[in-house]
N, C-alpha and C positions, 0 to 999 in steps of 0.2 A: 419529365418524370424526374425522380432520384436519380436513375441510374443513366439518365441522358448525357451527365458529363464524364464520365469514365470511358478512357481510352486509353490503355496501358501498351497499345502496341502487342500484343500478346492474348493469346485466350482468357478470358475471365469466366473463371469457373464458381458457380453459387450451389450451395448445399441449404437448406431451407431451414431455419431452427423453429423452437414453438411458436412463436409469433407471427411467423410467415408463412407457416402450412395451412391449406385451407382443407376445410371440411367437405369431403364428397365431390370436390373439383379445385382446381388451382385457385391460389389464394390472388388478390391483388398486387402483392410482392411477386408473386410467380410470374404473372402476366407481363409485370412490369420488367422483370431479369429477361424473358424471352422477347419482350418487343423490341429489348435495346441490343439484342446480339450476344448474350451473355448465354452459358452453357448451364443448364439448370442440370444438377447432378441431386436426382431425388431415387434413391437406390440405383446409382449406375455408376459406369466405369468411363472415363477419358485418358487416352494415350496423348500425350505431346512433347515431343524431343525425347523421347526413351523414359519418361516418366508417366507411371498409371496414377491417376488420380481417381479416389472413389468417393463417391459423395452419398452421404445416407440421411434420412430426412430425421426430425425432432423422434427420439424414442418416446417422448411425451404423448406425440401426436400419432404415429403411423409405427406398420414393423420395421423392422430395420433389417436389410437382406446382410447378413455377416458373413455371407459365404463370397461376397463380391471382394472380399481382402484376402482370401484364400487364393494358392496358385505362387507361382514360381515370380520373382523379380519384386524389386522396389515398389512400394505403393505411399503416397500422401494419402493419406482417410479424412476428408472432412466430415468430421461427426461433431454436433453443434454441443450435446452434452457431455462433460469430461468424464464423468463416472462409467458411460459405456465402453471405456478404454480397457476396464477390466473384464470386458465380455469377450475381445478379440483375442483368439487363442495365436494368430498367425505372427510369424517372428520378423517379419520383413517389412513393416511400414512403421513410419510416423504418424499422429495423430494431431490434427489441429483442432482446438474445442475454443469455446465460447462460455455461453450460457450463463455463467455465473456474475459476470460482470465484474470479477474479482473482489466478489463481495458486497456490490452495490454501495452500502453505507459499512464503514470500517472504523473502529475507535483503537486507538495504541497499534497500528498494524494489523489486527485481527478482524475477521468478517465477523458484524452481528446477527445476521442472518443471510444463510445460502438456500438455493432450490433445490427441490428433486433434481437429483441424478447430477448436484455438485457440491454435494457436502466433502467427498474426499481428494478430490484434486481441484480447489478452488481458484486457484491464480500460480501461473508459473510453468516451470519445466518439470517433468516426473521421468524415473527411469525405471524400466523392470531388468529385472537378474538378465534376462535373453537379449536386451540391447535396445528393445523397444522403446521408442520415447511418445511422450506425451507435451503438447504445448498448449498452454490454458491462456487466453490474452482476454484481456479487461473490456476489450472492443470499443466500440465509436459510439454508442447508444446508451440508453439509461432506463430502466423497467420505471412503469408508473407506480412509483409508491407515493403515496397521499400521506402528507405531513403537514395539516394546517393548511391544505388545498394547495401545496406546493409538490412538483417533482424534485424529488432529490435525486442526488450524486454525489458522494462525500468520501473521494478518496477509494480507491484508486484513481489515479489522471485517467483522462482518454488514452485509448491505444492501439497503435496499427501497428501489426508485425510486419516485418521484411524479411522473408527468406529467400536464400540464395543458395541455390542448386550448384555444387562443384563436383564435376566428374573425379572417381578416386584414381 
């Protein structure tokens, strides 16, 4: 399977997006995630080395338990759609998101079309006045847009975020 080649030497956490979520049961992606020892965070929390990770499923496919982000201590929130960042009132978290693929097809640096829950924060880093941050990655895949029977991804480039946690 796709995930068989991943072995980073630390826990690998996975929060499902809208194309990964099963309707009425685990999807084939979620089954692959678990079969290869990854931790599925679908409305769940996991702590590792003093950091609490919260994973929410796609808001387009399932109810999100935003209460998991509440409480004391810093949290890293994995939530697929970037515009859900605006729904979370907690003050001690950073959200990582994708979903928009950076706009999938861009012209003169601007996205031509953005998906539902990806129009306000399509790509890059965002900051709220209370210090909460959102990082939206273009990701590593493409949506199945049919243009003359071909799949397209025209800018931005494939992107994989590397995040390093440093003690304050």
